[in-house]
N, C-alpha and C positions, 0 to 999 in steps of 0.2 A: 504494500500500500504506500502510495506517495502522499505527501502533505505539503502545505504551503502556508506561509504567514505573510499577511499584507497589511500595511498601515500607511495612510497618507499617500494614496495613489489614486488619481482621478477622483471619483465620487466616494471612494472608500477612505474613511478617516480613522475611526476607532478600530475597524476591522473585527475579526472574530473575538467575541468577548469571553469565550470559554477556552479550556485546554491551552492556556498560556498563548493564545492567539493562533494556534496551529489548526488549520482546516484539513481534515482527512479527505483524501480523494479516493472514493470507493469504487466498486464495480459499477454501481449506478449512483451518480452524484447529481443532485438537482438544486438549482438556485431559483428561488421564487421571490418576487417582490414587485414594487411599483416601478413605473418608468423612472429612469435616472437613478435607480438605487445601486447600480453597479454590477448587476448580474452578468452582463456581457463583458464588463471589464475584468472580472475575476476569471471568466471562461477563457478570454483571449490571453490573459497572463499565464494561465495554466498551459494553454496551447503553446505559447512562446517558449516557456521554460521546458516543456516536454520536447520541443524541437531542438533546443540547445542541448539537452541531455542526450538526445539521439545523435546529434552531430558529434558531441564529445565521445560517445561510445564508438562511433564509426571510425574516428581517426584521432590518434593521440596528438596529431599536429594542431587540431583545433583547440586543444586545451591551452596551449601557449598563446594562440591567437586571441582567445577571450581574456586571458589574464593581462594582455598587453594594453588594452584600451577599452574605455567605457563606450565609445561610439559604436562598437560592434554590437553591444547589447541594445543600444537605441535603434540600430538598423533592424534588428529582429522585432522590436516593438513596433517599428514603422509598418511592418507587414500588416498588422491589424489596426494601424492608425491610432495607437495608444502611446506613442513616444512622447507626446506633449503632456502626458499624465504624470510624469515624474516631477517631484517637488524636492525642495532642499532637505526636507525631513522624511522623505520616503523610506520605508523599510520593507524589503522583500527578501524572504528566505524560502528556499525550495529544497525539499529533501525527496529525491526520487529513489529509484532502485539501484542506480549505478553511480549517481553523483549528488553531492550537496552543493547548492549554488546560493551564495549570498550577494545581494546588491547593496552597496553603500554609495550615496550620491558623490559624484566627482571622482570615483575610484574604479579600477578594473574589477571585474567579477572575482569574488573569492570562491574558488572551485576546489572541492575536496572529493577524491575518488572513494567510493564505497565498495564493499565486498558483497553486496546483495546480488541475487539472481536477476539478471536483466534480459528480457527478450525483446527483440526489435519490434516496435509497433508501426503500423500503418496509421499515421495521424491524419485525420480528415476533419476540416472545419467546415461546417454548414452555415454560412452567413444568413442573416435575416433577409438580405436582399435577393435571395436565391430565385424568387419567382421571376426575376428579370431574365434568367437564362432560358425560360420556357419560350421566349419569343426570339431567341438568337439562333441563326442557322450557321452552319459551317461555311466559311468563305470558299468560293470556288477557285479564287485566285491564290489561295493559300496565305493570304494576308492575315496577320494576327490582329484580332480586335483587342485594343488596349482599354481596360476598364479603370475606374477611379480607385478601385480597391484591389490590392494584390491577392487578398484571400478570396474575393469574388472571382478574380481572374483565374486562380488555380482551381476553384470549384467548377467554373465553367468548363475548363479543359478536362477535368475529371468526368464531368457530366457527358462531354462529347465522347470520351473513351468508353464510358459505360454504354452509351447508345450504340456505338459501333461494335460492341461486344454482343449485341442481339444476334441471334441466328436468323437466317432467312425465313420470313413468314412466321417468326416466333411471336406469340402473344404472352404477356405477363399479366396475371390477375392482380388487381389492386386490392388491398385490405379495406378499402372504403368504397361505399356507393355501388358495390357489385358491378364494377366495370373492368375492362381489360385495356392494356396498352399494346399498340402495334407500331413498329418502327419501319419506315421506308428509307432504306439506306441510300438509294439513288438520289432522292430529293432531300435527305436529312430532315424528315418530318416524323414527329411522333403523333400518333392518333389515339384518342380516347374513344373506346367502343362500348356502347351499351346494347341493350336488347334490340333496339330499333333505330340506332343512330351511330354514326362514325364521324367525328370531327377532329380537326387539328388541335393539338394541345394549346397552341397560341390563341385559339378561338374559344376555348373551354372556360368553365367557371374559375374564379380566382382561387378557390380551394384546390382545384386540380393543378393550376399553374404553380402553386406554392408547394404542394405535396409531392407531385411527380418527380421533380429534380431530387428532392430529399430521398424518396423511396428508391429511385433508379440508382443513385450513387451508393446509398447504404447497402442495397442488394448486391451491387457490383463489388464493393469493397469486401463484403462478407464472403462472397463466392471466391474472391481472389486468393484467400487463404488456402483454399483447397488445392490450388495449382502450384503453390510454392514448393521448391525442392531445396534440400540442404546443400550447402556448399562444402566442398572438401577444404582441407587446410591450405592448399596452394591457391585456390580461388579466393579464399578469405584474405590471404596476404596480398594478392593482386588488388583486391577491393580496397584494402587499407592504403596501399601505395597510390592508387588512382585518386582516392579521396584526398590524400595529402596534396597531390598535384593541383587539384581543383582549388583547394583552400589557399595554397601558396600563390596562385596566379593572380597578380594584382590587376590584370586587365578585366577581370570579371567583376560585375557589380554584385552586391549581396543577393539580389533577386536571381541573377544568373547562376550564382553558386548554389543557391537553394534548389533551383530546378535541376541543375546538373547532378547534384548529390542525390536528389530524389530519384532521378532516372537511373543513376548508378546503383542505388539501393535495391532496385527491382531484381538485381542479380543476387542479392542476399536474402536468405530465408526470412520472410516476415512472419512472425509467430502469433501476432495478435493485432487487434484494432483498437484505436482510441478515437471514437467519434464524438465530436463536440458540436452540439446542435443548438442553434439559437431559435427559440420560439417555434418548436415543431407544430404547434397548434394553429399556426397562422391560417386564417380564413376557413377553418374547419368547424363544422357543427359538432357539438359534444359527442355524439355517437361515433362520428368519424375520428375524433380525437382518440377515442378508445381503440379503434382498429389500427390507427397509426401507431400508438404507443405500444400496443401488444406486439406488433410486428418488429418495432425497434428493439424491444426486450428479447424477442426471439433471436434476432441477429446477434445481440450481445451475449446471449446464453450459449451460442455455438462453441465458443472457446472459453475456458475457465478464466484466462487472463485478460479477456476483452474488457474494455472500459467504455462507459457511456456517460457523457456529461450533457445535461440539458439546462437551458435557461428558459423560464416560462413566466407568463402572466396568468396562466389558466389554473383556477382551483380544481377544474376537472382532472387535470393531469395528476394532481396529488390524490384525488379520489380514486382514480384508476390504478395508481401505484399501490394504494392501500388494498385494493382488490387483488392485485398480483401477489402481494405479500401474504394476505390471508389464504389465498388459493394454495400457495406453496406449503403453508402450515397444514392445510387439510389434506393435500396430496401425501404428506408424510404420515399423517394419522390414518388415512384410509387404506384398507387392504381388500376392499371390495371393488371389482372392476366396474360394476354398475354405478357405484357412488363416484368413482373416479371419472366416469364419463359425464356424470352430472356436473362435476366441478369443471371439466373440460369445456362443457357447453357455455360456461360463464367466463372462465379464463383458460385459454389453451395451456396445456401442460408445458409447452416449450417457452411460454411467456412468463411463467410464474417465477418469482424471485424471493430469496431469503431476506428477512429483515436485516441480517448481518451484512448483506451486500449492498444495502441502500442507505444513503445519508441525504437528508434534505435540509437546505439552509434557507433561512428567511433573511432578506436584506432590507434595512430601514434607510430610506433616502434622507430622512431628517437628521439622523445621527451619524450616518455613514458607517453603521455597525452591521454585524452579521450574527445571527443566532441560529442554533440548530432547532429544527422542528421536533417537538417532543414525540413520545410514543406511549401508547397505553397497551399493556399486555403484549408488548413486542410488535404492535401494529402502529404505523405512522398515524399520528393524531392530526387529522385535517380540519378540526373544529375551527381553527383560526381562519380558514379559507372557505371551503365549500359551504359548511353550515352557517358561518357568519355572513358570507356573501348573500345567501338566501334569506337569512334572518334580517339583514339590513333592508333588503327589498320588501320583506313582509312588514317591517316596522314602518317604512316609508309609505307603503300602501295604506296601512292603518291610520297614519296621520292624515292622509288625503281623505279617508272616509270620515274622520273627525271634522275636517274642514268642510266636507260636503254638508254635514249637519248645520254648519254655520251659514251655509248658502240658502237654507230654507227660509 
């Protein structure tokens, strides 16, 4: 398990108020809170430090590179456009499985190698602006479309790779709305197919335009683990040598180095996924949020060391996570196939998760603080969100009824 401590970075001020400020990053980690509370800030910082740890692991040469200058760290932050979040009193500490990384303003990174078991992750960031890629087609001239966000640019390219991975005339069933996807490779067009219609993704509902890129990429990344092969010692040494060459070449920009290293890494066995997803519920009806979340949990459950990080505004996400935890508990207790099928009809067995694998953090935009969501009898307590949200609406409606009496 990795962990991170953040203080005075962007909207985060006090940081996590428990565990001496250390946030644990679990198999499923969720950040929920209001706009501007820092959910995406924390997720992007975890993504950045996970990438740095991965680069450090891939090449010993990068260790010296990071220790030499602070601006390299800022370049990594620039990828997610959070480089301006640094302050004179910023405190960032990250403890992964292979390296411990400490940031102090105005100084190079303090890097310490750990002896933990580290498996190389496929790190994928799913930006909130991903619905944009639903309307972008591959350039026939081969000209690269440059976007305002490096993370969105990389997501767009991964989305294109995932589409081209479709087999001829293959359809993929979506876990929402009972529709299928079909890809026309010749014209680079994704179609959404229902019982009596077939339309281009770019012409479909906003929920599809937001969810389809998320689903297609998550599905592609999950399946890519099945194709990876172990490298022998000679190949591993070649990989380290080529990585060092890329890192030493001063003609490359940081973005070019990142892409080259990512391409080179495909030659090394990727053992797990780290999916970091902003607002997976975008434009989705509550029941569709359920289908979406259960499918993401299924992908994450395929490999023990996979990790899923979610930022969300949706109290329904918390409610459905509660169902997934309760279902896991009941699967363990049940020895009857009929009962297990009843559970499966509510929460698929492949989507159930242990409470020990889940941590949910609440972010407060007024204090810049972070708290962990409590639990009751081992089940996440969502009273602060789903029940309160409904309760507030009922209370507001009751007040309107009282006002109605005054209107008589």
